[in-house]
C-alpha positions as a printed Julia matrix, in Angstrom:
208×3 Matrix{Float64}:
   3.94  -22.99  33.09
   7.07  -23.04  31.03
   9.25  -19.92  30.81
   9.83  -18.83  34.36
  11.14  -20.54  37.49
   9.08  -21.35  40.6
  10.81  -21.31  43.96
   9.35  -21.93  47.39
  10.67  -21.22  50.84
   9.55  -23.57  53.63
  10.23  -23.99  57.34
   8.7   -23.92  60.79
   7.25  -20.71  62.22
  10.08  -18.3   62.98
  12.6   -19.86  60.76
  13.33  -16.56  58.97
  12.04  -17.64  55.57
  10.08  -14.44  55.02
  13.25  -12.41  55.51
  15.16  -14.66  53.25
  12.49  -14.49  50.57
  12.72  -10.69  50.66
  16.57  -10.73  50.52
  16.58  -13.19  47.69
  14.06  -11.26  45.62
  16.13   -8.06  46.06
  19.38   -9.9   45.07
  17.85  -11.43  41.96
  16.28   -8.19  40.84
  19.75   -6.7   41.18
  20.95   -9.38  38.75
  18.34   -8.41  36.15
  15.61  -10.98  36.86
  11.96  -10.15  36.99
  10.88  -11.45  40.41
   7.38  -11.92  41.88
   7.61  -12.35  45.66
   4.42  -13.8   47.1
   3.17  -15.77  50.09
   0.77  -18.39  51.28
  -1.93  -18.41  52.42
  -2.37  -15.33  50.3
  -0.75  -13.91  47.25
  -3.92  -12.94  45.41
  -6.9   -10.84  46.58
  -9.16  -13.86  47.19
  -6.49  -15.82  48.94
  -5.57  -12.92  51.18
  -9.23  -12.93  52.37
  -8.93  -16.59  53.22
  -5.64  -15.89  55.02
  -7.46  -13.85  57.65
  -9.84  -16.73  58.21
  -7.2   -19.43  58.8
  -4.41  -17.46  60.62
  -6.52  -15.43  63.07
  -8.79  -16.49  65.9
  -8.89  -19.34  68.38
  -6.75  -22.42  68.01
  -9.93  -24.65  67.7
 -11.61  -22.31  65.19
 -11.32  -24.88  62.41
 -10.7   -28.62  62.2
  -7.64  -29.78  60.28
 -10.01  -31.01  57.47
 -11.72  -27.61  57.17
  -8.32  -25.87  57.28
  -7.1   -28.04  54.35
 -10.13  -27.16  52.2
  -9.57  -23.42  52.95
  -5.82  -23.59  52.26
  -6.46  -25.47  49.0
  -9.02  -22.91  47.88
  -6.46  -20.12  48.67
  -3.75  -22.0   46.85
  -5.87  -22.48  43.73
  -6.72  -18.8   43.52
  -3.01  -17.97  44.08
  -1.96  -20.23  41.28
  -4.58  -18.92  38.84
  -4.19  -15.2   39.51
  -0.51  -14.79  40.43
   1.84  -17.75  39.93
   0.8   -18.96  36.47
   0.69  -15.55  34.78
   4.14  -14.64  36.23
   5.68  -17.87  35.09
   4.17  -17.54  31.64
   5.94  -14.26  31.07
   9.28  -15.64  32.29
   9.43  -14.27  35.84
  11.08  -15.95  38.81
   8.31  -16.6   41.38
   9.32  -16.88  45.03
   6.63  -17.97  47.39
   6.78  -17.98  51.18
   5.19  -21.38  51.71
   3.37  -23.61  49.22
   1.88  -27.13  49.24
   4.61  -28.58  51.52
   3.25  -26.48  54.37
  -0.17  -28.16  53.96
   1.58  -31.5   54.0
   3.03  -30.57  57.41
   0.28  -28.47  59.08
  -2.72  -30.52  58.02
  -1.15  -33.68  56.57
   0.86  -35.0   59.48
   1.06  -32.47  62.35
  -2.59  -32.15  63.25
  -3.92  -35.52  62.18
  -3.34  -38.3   59.73
  -4.52  -36.45  56.61
  -1.46  -37.01  54.4
  -3.52  -38.93  51.86
  -6.23  -36.26  51.74
  -3.57  -33.52  51.31
  -2.03  -35.39  48.37
  -5.33  -36.14  46.74
  -6.6   -32.57  46.85
  -3.23  -31.3   45.7
  -3.3   -33.63  42.69
  -6.95  -32.72  41.87
  -6.8   -29.02  42.3
  -3.16  -27.81  42.16
  -1.03  -30.28  40.33
   2.15  -28.19  40.49
   5.31  -28.41  42.51
   8.11  -25.75  42.82
  11.24  -26.17  40.73
  13.3   -25.55  43.8
  12.29  -25.59  47.51
  14.65  -23.95  50.05
  14.01  -25.32  53.53
  15.21  -22.97  56.2
  15.92  -25.33  59.11
  16.05  -24.07  62.69
  15.58  -25.41  66.21
  11.86  -25.41  67.09
  12.37  -23.67  70.45
  14.24  -20.77  68.77
  11.79  -20.53  65.98
   8.76  -20.51  68.26
  10.34  -17.85  70.46
  10.97  -15.68  67.4
   7.44  -16.22  66.07
   5.73  -15.38  69.36
   7.95  -12.27  69.76
   6.44  -10.88  66.52
   3.05  -10.52  68.13
   0.22   -9.32  65.88
  -3.05  -11.03  65.05
  -1.72  -13.96  62.94
  -0.72  -16.21  65.89
  -3.15  -19.08  65.66
  -0.62  -21.78  64.65
   2.08  -20.34  67.05
  -0.51  -20.76  69.83
  -0.6   -24.52  69.11
   2.73  -24.79  70.96
   6.19  -26.27  70.81
   5.12  -29.9   70.17
   3.61  -28.84  66.82
   6.79  -27.06  65.79
   8.91  -30.13  66.61
   6.67  -32.45  64.58
   6.78  -29.84  61.73
  10.52  -29.77  61.69
  10.88  -33.48  61.66
   8.25  -33.69  58.91
   9.98  -31.02  56.72
  13.38  -32.74  57.03
  11.8   -36.13  56.1
  10.11  -34.55  53.1
  13.4   -32.98  52.02
  15.08  -36.41  52.29
  12.38  -38.01  50.2
  12.67  -35.36  47.42
  16.33  -34.45  47.22
  16.14  -33.21  43.59
  13.75  -30.44  44.61
  14.84  -29.58  48.12
  17.9   -27.8   49.54
  18.18  -27.61  53.33
  19.64  -24.38  54.61
  20.96  -23.89  58.18
  18.82  -21.04  59.47
  20.58  -20.71  62.81
  23.26  -18.37  61.45
  23.26  -14.59  60.93
  20.63  -13.51  58.28
  23.37  -12.28  55.89
  25.13  -15.7   56.06
  21.87  -17.5   55.34
  21.03  -15.15  52.55
  24.45  -15.7   50.91
  23.86  -19.46  50.76
  20.27  -19.03  49.59
  21.41  -16.85  46.7
  24.25  -19.21  45.79
  21.94  -22.21  45.7
  19.38  -20.24  43.73
  21.83  -19.03  41.16
  23.15  -22.5   40.61
  19.57  -23.65  39.98
  18.74  -20.78  37.66
  21.9   -21.22  35.6
  21.61  -24.98  35.46
């Protein structure tokens, strides 16, 4: 996977990472980089089909274990069809969520599946981003934003505030455990302010 750079944006629902991913991609393209902006679950035709299965429907549609298998299948297809080819040709890949989200959603927030998440990741994925930008925000604010979006992909938002609180704590703990990969960004500011810091951190990484 040498040649390109692999960046991920993480955060609780409503943190603004999708907006920041789009703004970052636009800025890097303006600086002359080839950028592939993608997302999880999704990012390839097969993975987008799985996305509909896991993000729509009733809260109790899947167990955490079944979700983990579906997300891992989607991630593997995403890796094969989108991420690896882009990195091989030297592109900057920006993904809205990657394996850290599984570590939160299925690993700690909906059960004690952390060991299973890590084992599946090692077996089927085996890749971590070069840089992870964690957009941090208060869970109440994030959930309010996420619910206001409406749409059909509300399954995890419907699990409530307690899930978002556990997710935020888990993400911050993960960032503290992996300081070389993570940068925590205060997402409570105006989008333009957040975007300026995201771009500055990314440029430092790319030029390092």
